C-alpha positions in Angstrom: 167.8 5.3 -84.3 164.5 6.1 -82.3 165.0 9.7 -82.6 165.6 9.6 -86.3 162.0 7.6 -86.6 160.3 10.0 -84.2 161.7 12.9 -86.6 160.8 11.0 -90.0 157.2 10.1 -88.5 156.5 13.5 -87.8 157.8 14.8 -91.1 155.5 12.5 -92.6 152.4 13.5 -90.6 153.7 17.5 -91.7 153.5 15.9 -95.5 149.9 14.6 -95.0 149.1 18.4 -93.5 149.9 19.8 -96.5 146.7 18.0 -98.1 144.6 19.3 -95.1 146.2 22.7 -95.6 144.9 22.5 -99.5 141.2 22.1 -98.0 141.3 24.7 -95.4 142.6 27.5 -97.5 139.9 28.0 -99.6 137.5 27.1 -97.2 138.6 30.6 -95.4 137.1 32.5 -98.2 133.7 30.4 -98.2 133.6 31.2 -94.4 133.9 35.0 -95.1 131.9 35.1 -97.8 129.1 33.7 -95.6 129.7 36.4 -92.8 129.5 39.1 -95.3 126.4 37.8 -97.3 124.5 35.7 -94.7 121.1 36.7 -94.4 120.5 38.3 -90.9 116.9 39.4 -88.6 118.7 43.1 -87.4 119.2 43.8 -91.2 115.4 42.5 -92.8 113.5 43.4 -89.7 115.2 47.3 -89.6 112.6 49.6 -90.0 109.7 48.0 -89.3 106.4 49.2 -88.6 103.8 49.2 -85.5 100.7 47.1 -85.8 98.6 50.0 -86.1 100.6 51.1 -89.5 100.3 47.5 -90.8 98.8 48.8 -94.5 101.9 51.2 -94.7 104.3 48.3 -93.9 102.7 45.9 -96.5 102.8 48.9 -99.2 106.7 49.4 -98.7 107.0 45.7 -97.8 108.5 45.8 -94.4 108.1 44.0 -91.1 105.5 44.6 -88.2 105.9 45.0 -84.7 103.8 44.7 -81.7 104.4 45.4 -77.9 102.7 43.7 -75.3 102.9 41.3 -72.5 103.4 36.9 -73.3 101.4 34.3 -72.1 101.9 30.6 -72.2 100.9 27.1 -71.2 102.8 26.2 -67.8 105.9 24.3 -68.7 108.2 22.0 -66.1 109.4 18.4 -66.6 107.1 15.7 -64.4 109.2 14.4 -61.3 111.8 17.3 -62.0 110.4 21.1 -62.4 107.6 22.4 -61.5 105.4 24.0 -64.3 106.3 27.7 -64.9 106.9 30.4 -66.9 108.9 28.8 -69.0 109.0 29.1 -73.0 111.8 26.2 -73.0 113.5 23.7 -70.7 116.5 21.5 -71.6 118.1 19.6 -69.1 121.8 18.0 -69.1 122.7 14.8 -67.3 126.5 13.9 -65.8 127.5 10.9 -64.5 130.2 10.6 -62.0 132.1 7.9 -63.9 135.3 5.8 -64.9 136.9 7.2 -67.8 140.1 6.4 -70.1 142.4 9.2 -70.1 145.1 9.4 -72.9 149.0 10.4 -71.7 152.1 9.9 -72.9 155.5 8.8 -71.9 158.9 8.3 -73.3 159.9 4.7 -73.5 163.8 4.2 -75.1 163.8 8.0 -76.3 160.2 6.9 -78.4 156.7 8.7 -77.3 154.4 6.4 -76.5 150.2 6.9 -75.3 148.9 4.9 -72.5 145.4 5.3 -70.6 144.6 5.6 -67.0 141.5 4.7 -65.7 140.2 7.9 -63.8 136.9 9.2 -62.1 135.3 12.2 -63.1 131.8 13.8 -64.0 131.0 13.1 -67.7 128.1 13.8 -70.0 128.6 10.6 -71.9 129.6 7.6 -69.8 131.2 4.8 -71.5 129.9 1.1 -70.7 131.8 -0.8 -72.1 135.2 1.7 -71.9 136.1 0.6 -75.4 138.9 -2.2 -74.0 141.3 0.5 -72.6 142.3 0.4 -69.3 139.2 1.1 -67.2 137.5 -2.5 -68.9 141.1 -4.0 -68.7 140.8 -3.1 -64.9 137.2 -4.9 -64.8 135.7 -0.7 -63.8 132.8 -0.3 -65.5 130.1 2.4 -65.8 126.3 1.6 -64.8 123.4 3.2 -67.0 122.0 6.5 -66.6 118.8 6.5 -64.5 117.7 9.9 -65.2 117.1 11.0 -68.6 117.8 14.5 -70.8 114.7 16.5 -71.1 113.9 18.7 -73.8 110.6 20.9 -74.2 109.3 24.0 -75.4 105.8 26.2 -75.3 105.0 28.7 -77.8 103.6 32.0 -76.6 100.6 34.6 -77.4 101.1 38.3 -77.3 98.6 40.6 -75.7 98.9 44.1 -77.2 96.0 46.7 -76.3 92.7 44.5 -76.9 94.0 41.8 -79.5 95.8 38.8 -78.7 98.4 37.2 -81.2 99.6 33.7 -81.9 102.8 33.0 -83.2 103.8 30.9 -85.8 106.6 28.4 -85.0 108.2 28.9 -88.2 111.5 30.9 -87.9 110.5 31.8 -84.2 113.4 33.3 -82.1 114.2 35.0 -79.5 116.4 38.4 -78.4 117.6 38.8 -74.9 114.6 36.9 -73.1 115.8 35.7 -69.2 117.1 32.6 -68.9 116.1 29.7 -67.1 117.5 30.0 -63.3 116.0 27.2 -61.3 116.1 26.8 -57.5 115.4 24.1 -55.2 112.0 25.3 -54.6 111.2 25.0 -58.3 112.1 21.3 -58.1 109.2 18.2 -57.2 111.9 16.3 -55.8 114.7 16.5 -53.1 117.3 17.4 -55.1 120.7 18.8 -53.6 121.9 22.0 -55.5 125.2 23.3 -55.7 126.7 25.9 -58.0 123.7 25.7 -60.4 123.9 21.9 -60.6 121.3 19.4 -58.9 122.5 16.5 -57.3 119.9 13.4 -57.3 121.5 12.8 -53.7 123.2 14.8 -50.6 126.0 12.1 -50.5 126.6 12.5 -54.4 126.8 16.4 -54.1 129.7 16.1 -51.1 131.0 12.5 -52.0 130.2 11.1 -55.1 130.6 7.6 -56.2 130.7 5.8 -59.9 127.0 6.1 -60.7 126.0 9.5 -59.1 124.3 11.9 -61.2 123.6 15.7 -61.7 121.7 17.4 -64.3 121.4 21.3 -64.9 118.6 23.3 -66.8 118.7 25.7 -69.5 116.6 27.4 -71.6 114.0 30.7 -72.1 112.1 32.3 -69.0 109.7 34.9 -69.5 107.8 37.5 -66.9 103.8 37.7 -67.4 104.1 41.3 -66.4 106.5 42.2 -68.4 107.0 44.2 -71.8 108.0 42.3 -75.0 108.0 43.0 -78.7 107.4 40.5 -81.4 108.6 41.3 -84.9 107.8 40.0 -88.1 104.6 39.6 -90.5 101.2 39.6 -89.7 97.8 38.0 -91.0 94.8 38.5 -89.2 95.9 37.7 -85.4 98.9 35.6 -86.3 102.4 36.6 -86.4 104.6 34.8 -88.7 108.4 35.3 -90.5 109.1 37.8 -92.6 111.4 38.5 -95.6 113.7 36.3 -97.3 115.3 35.2 -94.6 111.9 34.1 -92.2 112.3 35.5 -89.4 110.1 36.0 -86.2 111.6 37.7 -83.3 110.5 38.0 -79.7 112.3 40.0 -77.5 112.5 41.7 -73.7 111.4 45.5 -73.9 110.4 47.9 -77.1 110.9 47.5 -80.2 114.3 49.7 -80.3 115.4 47.5 -77.1 114.8 44.5 -79.7 116.5 45.8 -82.6 119.7 46.8 -80.5 119.8 42.9 -79.1 119.5 41.8 -82.7 122.3 43.9 -84.0 124.4 43.1 -81.3 124.2 39.1 -81.8 124.5 39.9 -85.5 127.7 41.7 -85.4 129.2 39.0 -82.9 128.3 36.5 -85.2 130.0 38.2 -87.9 133.3 38.6 -85.9 132.8 34.7 -84.7 133.1 33.8 -88.5 135.6 36.2 -89.3 137.8 35.0 -86.6 137.1 31.4 -88.1 138.3 32.3 -91.5 141.5 33.9 -90.4 142.0 30.7 -88.6 141.4 28.4 -91.1 143.7 30.5 -93.6 146.4 31.1 -91.4 146.4 27.2 -90.1 146.0 26.6 -93.8 149.3 28.1 -94.9 150.9 26.5 -91.9 150.1 23.3 -92.6 151.1 24.2 -96.5 154.5 24.6 -95.6 154.5 22.4 -92.9 157.4 19.9 -94.0 159.6 23.0 -94.1 158.3 24.3 -90.8 159.2 20.5 -89.3 162.7 21.0 -90.7 163.6 24.4 -89.1 162.1 22.9 -86.0 164.9 20.4 -86.0 167.8 23.4 -85.8 169.5 23.6 -82.7 168.1 27.0 -80.7 166.4 28.7 -83.2 164.0 26.1 -84.3 161.0 26.1 -82.1 161.4 30.1 -82.2 161.7 30.5 -85.6 158.8 28.2 -86.8 156.6 29.6 -84.2 157.3 33.1 -85.7 156.8 31.8 -89.1 153.2 30.6 -88.0 152.5 34.1 -86.2 153.4 36.0 -89.3 150.8 33.8 -91.6 148.0 34.8 -88.9 148.9 38.1 -89.2 148.6 37.9 -92.8 145.6 35.8 -92.8 143.5 38.7 -90.5 144.7 41.4 -93.1 143.7 39.5 -96.3 140.6 38.5 -94.6 139.8 41.6 -93.4 140.1 43.4 -97.1 138.3 40.6 -98.4 135.3 40.7 -96.4 135.3 44.9 -97.2 135.3 44.0 -100.7 132.5 41.6 -100.8 130.5 43.6 -98.6 131.0 47.0 -100.5 131.6 45.3 -103.6 129.1 48.1 -105.3 131.3 51.0 -103.6 134.8 49.5 -105.0 132.8 49.2 -108.6 132.3 53.0 -108.4 135.9 53.4 -107.5 137.1 51.4 -110.3 134.6 53.3 -112.8 135.8 56.9 -111.5 139.2 55.6 -112.0 138.3 54.3 -115.5 137.0 57.6 -116.6 139.6 59.6 -115.2 142.6 57.3 -117.1 140.3 58.2 -120.3 139.9 61.7 -119.1 143.6 62.3 -118.6 145.0 60.5 -121.7 142.4 62.5 -123.5 143.8 65.5 -122.3 147.6 64.8 -123.0 146.4 63.9 -126.4 145.1 67.6 -126.8 147.9 69.1 -125.4 150.5 67.2 -127.6 148.5 68.2 -131.0 148.6 72.0 -129.9 
């Protein structure tokens, strides 16, 4: 009887999944449309003119770029990081804490969920543990003593004898050095291991509940390095350019920055396309979920057959999303081919009528 109840519960869940599938399928077309039509920095900043050709850039409605060196106010975190050549700093904190881990077990031929209190490094330790196993056993986490940190500064660019300020609106970085801190960059005495700083050596070697560690991420720069800014210029200020309001700073010359932007935008397009495939394939699988659930109960071939059907759905989704993407991206070519086909059909039909009349 317990097995029948488990089967009915699984079938009920698959029926509920049909509703989710009905949302995911149209959602996949929204995502692939956005992947094809979204504004991209690599496209809007393409063909930019150097600062010396600013008048020509304005007449042709193109972006402007300048290459030089960056300078910014030293950035650090009081008590933790010494001020240095950083454009942004973000600190993430973890605590060695109690956490509830869900597990499953079979009791009287029925699966049930239970919780086990374990210790691990976690980003958001629960103080109350939500009344599950940790709280039942009287195991609570202390409050965090190290706060997260997030700060940034806006640099200036010196090209030749001119120093340009950068507007914060639309400002973004391309292929810039990442923050890579060492113990020498810290104000306090923090142990470093695998890129993580520990509040003490004992927390690194033998952590106990309440020990904390943290990592830093962000953007750095070399004051002696070469950097390029691409955007719109008014006087000595670079601001965002184009409909997408892009202002980009990157290491190297203009060609280097554009190469990085092209690579980044292409990667994002593939990611969005993959998401659309997952939505369509998953949506189709959920749509026929009740049928797949019934197939899974067939001895020997059940799981294999249901898995094969899901695989076919995802292959189908990849083909469909690929075609839809191309149709949206190159709609003008599709329209041109359609017009040519119509004209060809008209000429063929007239030719046949002339032959028939003769």
